[in-house]
SETIDO-973540 format. One line per field, with one value per atom (N, C-alpha, C): residue in one letter; chain; z, y, x. Coordinates in steps of 0.02 Angstrom, whole numbers, plus 50000, padded with zeros to 5 digits. Example, Ala and Ser with C-alpha at 12.3 -4.5 7.8 and 13.67 -1.06 7.14 Angstrom:
% residues 2
type c(a | a | a | s | s | s)
mol c(A | A | A | A | A | A)
w c(50390 | 50390 | 50390 | 50354 | 50357 | 50394)
v c(49716 | 49775 | 49835 | 49888 | 49947 | 50002)
u c(50660 | 50615 | 50660 | 50642 | 50684 | 50645)
***
This chain:
% residues 185
type c(m | m | m | d | d | d | i | i | i | e | e | e | s | s | s | s | s | s | h | h | h | e | e | e | v | v | v | d | d | d | v | v | v | l | l | l | v | v | v | e | e | e | r | r | r | i | i | i | a | a | a | e | e | e | d | d | d | l | l | l | t | t | t | a | a | a | g | g | g | l | l | l | k | k | k | v | v | v | a | a | a | v | v | v | g | g | g | f | f | f | e | e | e | c | c | c | p | p | p | l | l | l | f | f | f | a | a | a | p | p | p | v | v | v | r | r | r | d | d | d | d | d | d | p | p | p | v | v | v | l | l | l | l | l | l | t | t | t | s | s | s | q | q | q | r | r | r | l | l | l | g | g | g | e | e | e | e | e | e | g | g | g | r | r | r | p | p | p | w | w | w | s | s | s | a | a | a | g | g | g | a | a | a | g | g | g | v | v | v | a | a | a | v | v | v | l | l | l | g | g | g | s | s | s | g | g | g | i | i | i | a | a | a | q | q | q | s | s | s | m | m | m | y | y | y | i | i | i | l | l | l | r | r | r | s | s | s | l | l | l | a | a | a | a | a | a | r | r | r | a | a | a | g | g | g | n | n | n | a | a | a | f | f | f | r | r | r | i | i | i | t | t | t | s | s | s | t | t | t | l | l | l | d | d | d | v | v | v | s | s | s | e | e | e | f | f | f | q | q | q | s | s | s | g | g | g | h | h | h | g | g | g | n | n | n | l | l | l | l | l | l | l | l | l | w | w | w | e | e | e | a | a | a | f | f | f | v | v | v | a | a | a | k | k | k | s | s | s | g | g | g | k | k | k | a | a | a | k | k | k | t | t | t | h | h | h | k | k | k | g | g | g | d | d | d | a | a | a | e | e | e | a | a | a | a | a | a | a | a | a | r | r | r | a | a | a | c | c | c | l | l | l | g | g | g | r | r | r | l | l | l | t | t | t | h | h | h | g | g | g | r | r | r | g | g | g | l | l | l | s | s | s | d | d | d | i | i | i | a | a | a | d | d | d | e | e | e | g | g | g | p | p | p | v | v | v | f | f | f | s | s | s | i | i | i | i | i | i | g | g | g | a | a | a | v | v | v | m | m | m | l | l | l | a | a | a | s | s | s | g | g | g | v | v | v | s | s | s | r | r | r | d | d | d | l | l | l | r | r | r | f | f | f | l | l | l | s | s | s | l | l | l | p | p | p | c | c | c | m | m | m | v | v | v | v | v | v | k | k | k | v | v | v | n | n | n | k | k | k | p | p | p | r | r | r)
mol c(A | A | A | A | A | A | A | A | A | A | A | A | A | A | A | A | A | A | A | A | A | A | A | A | A | A | A | A | A | A | A | A | A | A | A | A | A | A | A | A | A | A | A | A | A | A | A | A | A | A | A | A | A | A | A | A | A | A | A | A | A | A | A | A | A | A | A | A | A | A | A | A | A | A | A | A | A | A | A | A | A | A | A | A | A | A | A | A | A | A | A | A | A | A | A | A | A | A | A | A | A | A | A | A | A | A | A | A | A | A | A | A | A | A | A | A | A | A | A | A | A | A | A | A | A | A | A | A | A | A | A | A | A | A | A | A | A | A | A | A | A | A | A | A | A | A | A | A | A | A | A | A | A | A | A | A | A | A | A | A | A | A | A | A | A | A | A | A | A | A | A | A | A | A | A | A | A | A | A | A | A | A | A | A | A | A | A | A | A | A | A | A | A | A | A | A | A | A | A | A | A | A | A | A | A | A | A | A | A | A | A | A | A | A | A | A | A | A | A | A | A | A | A | A | A | A | A | A | A | A | A | A | A | A | A | A | A | A | A | A | A | A | A | A | A | A | A | A | A | A | A | A | A | A | A | A | A | A | A | A | A | A | A | A | A | A | A | A | A | A | A | A | A | A | A | A | A | A | A | A | A | A | A | A | A | A | A | A | A | A | A | A | A | A | A | A | A | A | A | A | A | A | A | A | A | A | A | A | A | A | A | A | A | A | A | A | A | A | A | A | A | A | A | A | A | A | A | A | A | A | A | A | A | A | A | A | A | A | A | A | A | A | A | A | A | A | A | A | A | A | A | A | A | A | A | A | A | A | A | A | A | A | A | A | A | A | A | A | A | A | A | A | A | A | A | A | A | A | A | A | A | A | A | A | A | A | A | A | A | A | A | A | A | A | A | A | A | A | A | A | A | A | A | A | A | A | A | A | A | A | A | A | A | A | A | A | A | A | A | A | A | A | A | A | A | A | A | A | A | A | A | A | A | A | A | A | A | A | A | A | A | A | A | A | A | A | A | A | A | A | A | A | A | A | A | A | A | A | A | A | A | A | A | A | A | A | A | A | A | A | A | A | A | A | A | A | A | A | A | A | A | A | A | A | A | A | A | A | A | A | A | A | A | A | A | A | A | A | A | A | A | A | A | A | A | A | A | A | A | A | A | A | A | A | A | A | A | A | A | A | A | A | A | A | A | A | A | A | A | A | A | A | A | A | A | A | A | A | A | A | A | A | A | A | A | A | A | A | A | A | A | A | A | A | A)
w c(49228 | 49265 | 49317 | 49393 | 49435 | 49439 | 49479 | 49500 | 49522 | 49595 | 49684 | 49726 | 49750 | 49791 | 49857 | 49918 | 49950 | 50024 | 50040 | 50098 | 50133 | 50155 | 50206 | 50153 | 50192 | 50160 | 50167 | 50218 | 50238 | 50214 | 50220 | 50160 | 50089 | 50061 | 50015 | 50008 | 50061 | 50038 | 50053 | 50086 | 50128 | 50056 | 50028 | 49946 | 49903 | 49876 | 49834 | 49868 | 49938 | 49929 | 49939 | 49939 | 49905 | 49847 | 49821 | 49743 | 49715 | 49735 | 49739 | 49759 | 49803 | 49848 | 49792 | 49785 | 49723 | 49652 | 49628 | 49558 | 49493 | 49548 | 49496 | 49481 | 49447 | 49412 | 49448 | 49468 | 49513 | 49467 | 49461 | 49417 | 49484 | 49528 | 49571 | 49561 | 49530 | 49524 | 49566 | 49599 | 49628 | 49603 | 49639 | 49576 | 49620 | 49593 | 49629 | 49560 | 49533 | 49489 | 49544 | 49491 | 49524 | 49462 | 49437 | 49386 | 49369 | 49386 | 49364 | 49298 | 49242 | 49217 | 49214 | 49195 | 49217 | 49178 | 49173 | 49130 | 49111 | 49045 | 49071 | 49049 | 49049 | 49054 | 49127 | 49166 | 49219 | 49217 | 49144 | 49167 | 49148 | 49130 | 49146 | 49174 | 49223 | 49289 | 49323 | 49319 | 49351 | 49294 | 49204 | 49169 | 49172 | 49156 | 49129 | 49080 | 49139 | 49070 | 49018 | 48950 | 48864 | 48883 | 48901 | 48897 | 48938 | 49016 | 49053 | 49020 | 48969 | 48960 | 49015 | 49040 | 49077 | 49161 | 49168 | 49212 | 49248 | 49237 | 49284 | 49336 | 49335 | 49362 | 49454 | 49457 | 49510 | 49516 | 49514 | 49513 | 49588 | 49607 | 49646 | 49691 | 49651 | 49658 | 49660 | 49630 | 49597 | 49649 | 49666 | 49755 | 49778 | 49791 | 49873 | 49885 | 49824 | 49812 | 49802 | 49780 | 49789 | 49862 | 49889 | 49986 | 49998 | 50012 | 50016 | 49990 | 49918 | 49861 | 49879 | 49918 | 49928 | 50016 | 50027 | 50104 | 50093 | 50053 | 50051 | 50006 | 49932 | 49914 | 49971 | 49998 | 50052 | 50092 | 50104 | 50177 | 50153 | 50047 | 50026 | 50014 | 50009 | 49986 | 50034 | 50078 | 50130 | 50173 | 50182 | 50189 | 50183 | 50084 | 50046 | 50059 | 50074 | 50056 | 50126 | 50153 | 50243 | 50269 | 50211 | 50184 | 50153 | 50088 | 50067 | 50077 | 50046 | 50097 | 50029 | 50075 | 50072 | 50013 | 50077 | 50017 | 49972 | 49932 | 49868 | 49862 | 49788 | 49771 | 49755 | 49769 | 49722 | 49659 | 49600 | 49565 | 49524 | 49556 | 49550 | 49469 | 49451 | 49380 | 49383 | 49330 | 49295 | 49230 | 49206 | 49112 | 49096 | 49067 | 49026 | 49024 | 48953 | 48942 | 48979 | 49029 | 49067 | 49137 | 49114 | 49140 | 49127 | 49047 | 49002 | 48960 | 49016 | 48960 | 49048 | 49110 | 49154 | 49189 | 49164 | 49210 | 49274 | 49261 | 49343 | 49338 | 49393 | 49457 | 49486 | 49492 | 49520 | 49471 | 49433 | 49404 | 49437 | 49429 | 49486 | 49412 | 49418 | 49367 | 49412 | 49359 | 49383 | 49347 | 49416 | 49395 | 49364 | 49335 | 49313 | 49324 | 49372 | 49378 | 49350 | 49312 | 49326 | 49327 | 49329 | 49333 | 49288 | 49199 | 49170 | 49198 | 49205 | 49237 | 49317 | 49340 | 49394 | 49430 | 49461 | 49482 | 49525 | 49575 | 49627 | 49684 | 49701 | 49735 | 49730 | 49794 | 49778 | 49743 | 49775 | 49763 | 49718 | 49647 | 49594 | 49537 | 49590 | 49530 | 49511 | 49585 | 49602 | 49533 | 49529 | 49498 | 49434 | 49390 | 49339 | 49314 | 49370 | 49329 | 49315 | 49392 | 49363 | 49311 | 49305 | 49233 | 49184 | 49159 | 49117 | 49094 | 49148 | 49160 | 49137 | 49202 | 49114 | 49051 | 49032 | 48940 | 48938 | 48941 | 48903 | 48939 | 48997 | 48971 | 48959 | 48934 | 48908 | 48829 | 48814 | 48746 | 48735 | 48789 | 48731 | 48736 | 48737 | 48737 | 48824 | 48838 | 48883 | 48874 | 48828 | 48813 | 48857 | 48898 | 48916 | 48910 | 48916 | 48925 | 48927 | 48981 | 48959 | 48922 | 48861 | 48810 | 48851 | 48818 | 48842 | 48790 | 48848 | 48822 | 48863 | 48888 | 48910 | 48966 | 49011 | 49077 | 49106 | 49186 | 49211 | 49306 | 49331 | 49423 | 49434 | 49449 | 49474 | 49532 | 49549 | 49618 | 49666 | 49610 | 49631 | 49649 | 49614 | 49581 | 49641 | 49702 | 49737 | 49795 | 49790 | 49844 | 49836 | 49780 | 49743 | 49811 | 49788 | 49825 | 49919 | 49934 | 49972 | 50040 | 50012 | 50028 | 50033 | 49986 | 49999 | 49912 | 49885 | 49853 | 49759 | 49779 | 49713 | 49739 | 49690 | 49708 | 49648 | 49581 | 49551 | 49534 | 49527 | 49508 | 49457 | 49401 | 49330 | 49374 | 49420 | 49385 | 49443 | 49472 | 49488 | 49428 | 49371 | 49299 | 49244 | 49294 | 49221 | 49244 | 49164 | 49204 | 49203 | 49231 | 49246 | 49178 | 49171 | 49128 | 49158 | 49141 | 49160 | 49120 | 49132 | 49120 | 49144 | 49093 | 49143 | 49107 | 49151 | 49129 | 49141 | 49066 | 49050 | 49057 | 49086 | 49069 | 49119 | 49191 | 49250 | 49215 | 49246 | 49240 | 49292)
v c(49418 | 49466 | 49412 | 49416 | 49378 | 49415 | 49388 | 49389 | 49357 | 49398 | 49373 | 49408 | 49378 | 49386 | 49386 | 49429 | 49412 | 49429 | 49420 | 49425 | 49483 | 49488 | 49537 | 49610 | 49671 | 49712 | 49749 | 49717 | 49746 | 49686 | 49635 | 49588 | 49588 | 49628 | 49664 | 49725 | 49762 | 49814 | 49819 | 49752 | 49734 | 49685 | 49672 | 49625 | 49685 | 49745 | 49821 | 49857 | 49830 | 49882 | 49831 | 49806 | 49717 | 49749 | 49743 | 49744 | 49807 | 49856 | 49939 | 49941 | 49894 | 49925 | 49893 | 49828 | 49771 | 49834 | 49855 | 49895 | 49892 | 49847 | 49816 | 49860 | 49867 | 49921 | 49847 | 49902 | 49883 | 49925 | 49865 | 49897 | 49848 | 49910 | 49886 | 49910 | 49860 | 49864 | 49859 | 49917 | 49906 | 49902 | 49862 | 49848 | 49886 | 49950 | 50024 | 50066 | 50112 | 50150 | 50225 | 50240 | 50252 | 50333 | 50365 | 50406 | 50411 | 50466 | 50488 | 50555 | 50534 | 50596 | 50638 | 50711 | 50757 | 50827 | 50800 | 50811 | 50875 | 50900 | 50981 | 50965 | 50921 | 50897 | 50866 | 50899 | 50875 | 50824 | 50779 | 50731 | 50672 | 50686 | 50628 | 50631 | 50628 | 50673 | 50601 | 50552 | 50496 | 50414 | 50461 | 50419 | 50367 | 50302 | 50250 | 50307 | 50285 | 50289 | 50251 | 50261 | 50233 | 50171 | 50122 | 50041 | 49994 | 50035 | 49995 | 49981 | 49970 | 49912 | 49902 | 49951 | 49973 | 49933 | 49964 | 49980 | 50024 | 50073 | 50138 | 50135 | 50207 | 50210 | 50219 | 50245 | 50274 | 50239 | 50187 | 50133 | 50102 | 50056 | 50021 | 49982 | 49934 | 49896 | 49929 | 50003 | 50043 | 50065 | 50123 | 50140 | 50122 | 50066 | 50049 | 50022 | 50007 | 49963 | 50058 | 50075 | 50159 | 50171 | 50161 | 50160 | 50154 | 50067 | 50030 | 50076 | 50063 | 50088 | 50123 | 50178 | 50247 | 50247 | 50199 | 50191 | 50132 | 50075 | 50034 | 50066 | 50119 | 50144 | 50209 | 50224 | 50265 | 50245 | 50191 | 50154 | 50107 | 50094 | 50039 | 50114 | 50160 | 50209 | 50245 | 50257 | 50308 | 50258 | 50176 | 50162 | 50148 | 50137 | 50121 | 50200 | 50236 | 50335 | 50334 | 50279 | 50301 | 50247 | 50209 | 50165 | 50206 | 50234 | 50262 | 50291 | 50313 | 50339 | 50335 | 50317 | 50291 | 50233 | 50191 | 50099 | 50085 | 50150 | 50175 | 50208 | 50210 | 50305 | 50253 | 50282 | 50295 | 50352 | 50332 | 50340 | 50356 | 50372 | 50350 | 50340 | 50342 | 50353 | 50315 | 50379 | 50308 | 50307 | 50358 | 50342 | 50304 | 50214 | 50185 | 50164 | 50200 | 50240 | 50261 | 50318 | 50299 | 50259 | 50217 | 50144 | 50122 | 50098 | 50059 | 50095 | 50136 | 50192 | 50190 | 50191 | 50164 | 50241 | 50318 | 50360 | 50349 | 50285 | 50288 | 50209 | 50209 | 50123 | 50108 | 50126 | 50122 | 50118 | 50118 | 50117 | 50104 | 50138 | 50105 | 50124 | 50056 | 50053 | 50042 | 50020 | 50003 | 49941 | 49924 | 49853 | 49842 | 49820 | 49806 | 49749 | 49692 | 49650 | 49640 | 49633 | 49622 | 49577 | 49536 | 49506 | 49447 | 49435 | 49424 | 49394 | 49436 | 49418 | 49372 | 49382 | 49362 | 49283 | 49279 | 49206 | 49183 | 49142 | 49107 | 49153 | 49166 | 49210 | 49283 | 49310 | 49390 | 49392 | 49344 | 49295 | 49255 | 49272 | 49236 | 49295 | 49342 | 49393 | 49432 | 49452 | 49504 | 49459 | 49386 | 49357 | 49376 | 49353 | 49364 | 49449 | 49495 | 49566 | 49554 | 49555 | 49551 | 49508 | 49468 | 49430 | 49433 | 49495 | 49530 | 49571 | 49634 | 49668 | 49653 | 49612 | 49578 | 49587 | 49533 | 49530 | 49619 | 49653 | 49696 | 49743 | 49732 | 49773 | 49725 | 49664 | 49636 | 49631 | 49638 | 49674 | 49718 | 49768 | 49837 | 49875 | 49854 | 49870 | 49880 | 49985 | 49993 | 50018 | 49998 | 50009 | 50022 | 50062 | 50076 | 50039 | 49997 | 49971 | 50017 | 50076 | 50117 | 50212 | 50215 | 50235 | 50327 | 50372 | 50431 | 50473 | 50535 | 50547 | 50602 | 50633 | 50711 | 50709 | 50791 | 50775 | 50715 | 50706 | 50679 | 50688 | 50684 | 50689 | 50635 | 50622 | 50597 | 50565 | 50488 | 50469 | 50468 | 50444 | 50364 | 50421 | 50489 | 50542 | 50589 | 50606 | 50631 | 50606 | 50516 | 50469 | 50466 | 50489 | 50491 | 50552 | 50597 | 50678 | 50659 | 50645 | 50632 | 50599 | 50542 | 50495 | 50508 | 50545 | 50569 | 50540 | 50503 | 50485 | 50499 | 50560 | 50598 | 50697 | 50730 | 50819 | 50821 | 50799 | 50813 | 50847 | 50888 | 50899 | 50872 | 50873 | 50846 | 50751 | 50741 | 50687 | 50665 | 50720 | 50762 | 50718 | 50766 | 50769 | 50708 | 50670 | 50590 | 50543 | 50506 | 50449 | 50392 | 50325 | 50296 | 50237 | 50207 | 50091 | 50074 | 50070 | 50028 | 49972 | 49889 | 49826 | 49766 | 49766 | 49746 | 49672 | 49627 | 49567 | 49530 | 49492 | 49463 | 49402 | 49352 | 49290 | 49277 | 49213 | 49213 | 49122 | 49141 | 49123 | 49044)
u c(50504 | 50475 | 50415 | 50420 | 50360 | 50289 | 50266 | 50185 | 50214 | 50184 | 50185 | 50109 | 50087 | 50058 | 50030 | 49984 | 49987 | 49931 | 49909 | 49842 | 49876 | 49934 | 49937 | 49989 | 49965 | 49986 | 50018 | 50073 | 50146 | 50172 | 50178 | 50211 | 50219 | 50182 | 50169 | 50213 | 50207 | 50224 | 50327 | 50323 | 50382 | 50454 | 50399 | 50415 | 50441 | 50399 | 50395 | 50464 | 50469 | 50532 | 50596 | 50605 | 50656 | 50662 | 50609 | 50587 | 50633 | 50636 | 50656 | 50716 | 50722 | 50801 | 50862 | 50819 | 50872 | 50871 | 50845 | 50853 | 50788 | 50723 | 50703 | 50629 | 50586 | 50559 | 50500 | 50419 | 50375 | 50325 | 50267 | 50182 | 50166 | 50103 | 50063 | 49981 | 49944 | 49909 | 49812 | 49804 | 49717 | 49655 | 49622 | 49560 | 49512 | 49522 | 49456 | 49481 | 49411 | 49411 | 49466 | 49537 | 49582 | 49582 | 49516 | 49526 | 49424 | 49426 | 49342 | 49350 | 49309 | 49324 | 49291 | 49330 | 49285 | 49235 | 49225 | 49122 | 49094 | 49094 | 49050 | 48962 | 48940 | 48874 | 48844 | 48784 | 48782 | 48764 | 48718 | 48689 | 48763 | 48805 | 48859 | 48897 | 48887 | 48961 | 48967 | 48948 | 48932 | 48938 | 48907 | 48916 | 48979 | 48989 | 49038 | 49084 | 49137 | 49226 | 49179 | 49230 | 49220 | 49265 | 49221 | 49241 | 49242 | 49220 | 49186 | 49097 | 49089 | 49027 | 48992 | 48933 | 48892 | 48915 | 48979 | 48991 | 49045 | 48951 | 49009 | 49067 | 49086 | 49168 | 49123 | 49068 | 48993 | 48972 | 48941 | 48902 | 48932 | 48859 | 48869 | 48937 | 48960 | 49010 | 49076 | 49073 | 49147 | 49136 | 49089 | 49121 | 49110 | 49108 | 49117 | 49178 | 49226 | 49290 | 49312 | 49272 | 49350 | 49359 | 49300 | 49356 | 49380 | 49376 | 49451 | 49501 | 49494 | 49548 | 49603 | 49570 | 49594 | 49639 | 49605 | 49642 | 49705 | 49690 | 49752 | 49781 | 49766 | 49833 | 49883 | 49824 | 49890 | 49909 | 49891 | 49945 | 49979 | 50003 | 50024 | 50105 | 50084 | 50130 | 50156 | 50112 | 50160 | 50190 | 50194 | 50241 | 50285 | 50304 | 50312 | 50388 | 50336 | 50389 | 50409 | 50405 | 50429 | 50499 | 50494 | 50573 | 50626 | 50578 | 50604 | 50680 | 50739 | 50779 | 50844 | 50890 | 50954 | 50952 | 50913 | 50897 | 50891 | 50833 | 50819 | 50765 | 50762 | 50714 | 50636 | 50595 | 50560 | 50529 | 50523 | 50483 | 50431 | 50389 | 50337 | 50319 | 50260 | 50237 | 50167 | 50103 | 50055 | 50058 | 50110 | 50146 | 50181 | 50140 | 50162 | 50234 | 50224 | 50310 | 50356 | 50347 | 50388 | 50424 | 50386 | 50396 | 50445 | 50422 | 50457 | 50529 | 50515 | 50588 | 50636 | 50613 | 50643 | 50667 | 50612 | 50592 | 50558 | 50545 | 50529 | 50502 | 50495 | 50510 | 50444 | 50396 | 50342 | 50299 | 50274 | 50204 | 50132 | 50098 | 50028 | 49964 | 49922 | 49863 | 49837 | 49761 | 49710 | 49696 | 49668 | 49654 | 49558 | 49530 | 49460 | 49456 | 49411 | 49411 | 49331 | 49321 | 49230 | 49172 | 49120 | 49094 | 49135 | 49120 | 49147 | 49220 | 49244 | 49356 | 49336 | 49257 | 49286 | 49316 | 49373 | 49389 | 49359 | 49362 | 49357 | 49355 | 49416 | 49458 | 49475 | 49487 | 49510 | 49584 | 49631 | 49692 | 49677 | 49640 | 49639 | 49632 | 49546 | 49561 | 49624 | 49679 | 49736 | 49772 | 49771 | 49825 | 49810 | 49770 | 49728 | 49742 | 49726 | 49755 | 49821 | 49842 | 49916 | 49953 | 49937 | 49949 | 49935 | 49898 | 49863 | 49902 | 49929 | 49987 | 50056 | 50067 | 50126 | 50121 | 50052 | 50069 | 50076 | 50029 | 50044 | 50114 | 50138 | 50210 | 50235 | 50254 | 50302 | 50287 | 50268 | 50243 | 50236 | 50241 | 50272 | 50211 | 50168 | 50084 | 50062 | 50068 | 50039 | 49949 | 49939 | 49848 | 49805 | 49777 | 49721 | 49646 | 49594 | 49551 | 49489 | 49527 | 49476 | 49501 | 49464 | 49503 | 49475 | 49540 | 49559 | 49475 | 49446 | 49424 | 49426 | 49473 | 49484 | 49482 | 49486 | 49539 | 49505 | 49531 | 49525 | 49519 | 49517 | 49522 | 49563 | 49623 | 49666 | 49659 | 49633 | 49628 | 49701 | 49728 | 49770 | 49841 | 49815 | 49898 | 49881 | 49803 | 49788 | 49833 | 49831 | 49836 | 49904 | 49949 | 50043 | 50053 | 50004 | 50061 | 50039 | 49992 | 49981 | 50012 | 50015 | 50092 | 50141 | 50181 | 50257 | 50290 | 50250 | 50270 | 50305 | 50269 | 50250 | 50253 | 50285 | 50265 | 50262 | 50259 | 50222 | 50170 | 50124 | 50057 | 50013 | 50046 | 50030 | 49991 | 50015 | 49969 | 49946 | 49902 | 49802 | 49759 | 49794 | 49748 | 49756 | 49812 | 49828 | 49790 | 49764 | 49751 | 49767 | 49775 | 49806 | 49786 | 49863 | 49794 | 49787 | 49728 | 49665 | 49653 | 49681 | 49669 | 49620 | 49571 | 49518 | 49540 | 49489 | 49515 | 49457 | 49469 | 49393 | 49356 | 49421 | 49424 | 49467 | 49418 | 49464 | 49508 | 49561 | 49629 | 49609)
***
């Protein structure tokens, strides 16, 4: 498995499309919160998710990158949906076991690159997150660094539906794998 990166979004879309056309599976991470917990206690509505360690999804940096992440993920997934058809089929998933068993060819996951894991560049952050994800997938353990604490609203699930890469409504309430990068490489 290879890790590639580009500063050009259209280059990324083209490369993902090429890999899917070749019958390869692709895991795409976005460095922003991709799901929010659904809580019954109003005091806890915007509190950190289990595993965020003092960096709530709803605080400063999390909310700032959330807007960009929605726009970027929508663009990427819409572009892929527009290219799909006879050339390739997209079976997007948030479920690592579906991806690993071959029931999904496009895994969407959250890259959590916090202060201690920051590299010197955005590209370095992306590569570190991709390597961490690849390590988990290669060793067969797609465990998330954010613990399951109950119901969620899946932001990436909503993007999957709105972009056309899925029609499966269950994605609206499924969390994705979160890969936390702790130390820069």
